[in-house]
C-alpha positions as CSV (number, residue, x, y, z in Angstrom):
1,M,87.5,72.7,95.7
2,N,89.4,69.4,96.1
3,I,92.8,69.5,97.9
4,K,94.5,67.9,94.9
5,E,93.1,70.6,92.6
6,K,94.4,73.4,94.7
7,G,98.1,72.6,94.2
8,K,97.8,71.7,90.6
9,K,99.3,74.0,88.0
10,N,98.5,74.1,84.4
11,G,100.8,74.8,81.5
12,V,104.3,74.1,80.6
13,P,106.9,73.3,83.3
14,P,109.4,76.1,83.8
15,Y,112.5,74.1,82.9
16,T,111.6,73.2,79.3
17,N,113.5,76.3,77.9
18,L,116.6,75.1,79.8
19,V,116.2,71.6,78.3
20,N,115.9,73.0,74.8
21,L,118.9,75.2,75.3
22,K,121.0,72.2,76.5
23,S,119.8,70.2,73.5
24,N,120.6,72.9,71.0
25,T,124.1,73.5,72.6
26,M,124.9,69.8,72.3
27,K,123.8,69.7,68.6
28,N,125.9,72.8,67.8
29,T,128.9,71.3,69.6
30,L,128.6,68.0,67.7
31,Q,128.3,69.8,64.4
32,R,131.4,71.8,65.1
33,Y,133.3,68.7,66.1
34,Y,132.1,66.9,62.9
35,I,133.2,69.8,60.7
36,F,136.6,70.0,62.5
37,R,137.2,66.3,62.2
38,N,136.3,66.3,58.4
39,L,138.5,69.3,57.8
40,Q,141.4,67.6,59.7
41,T,141.0,64.4,57.6
42,F,140.8,66.4,54.4
43,L,144.0,68.3,55.2
44,Q,145.9,65.2,56.1
45,E,144.9,63.5,52.9
46,N,145.9,66.4,50.8
47,S,149.2,67.2,52.5
48,V,151.0,64.3,50.9
């Protein structure tokens, strides 16, 4: 067995779930902001 092979791990790195969670949280936050902004614009246009 080679020394490099001994420390090598196969599979997915353990932090990918955290990266996916961060990405999904950012998407949800941006969607909420976009909806709120559109609602605010709509209410301002129709309040006259």
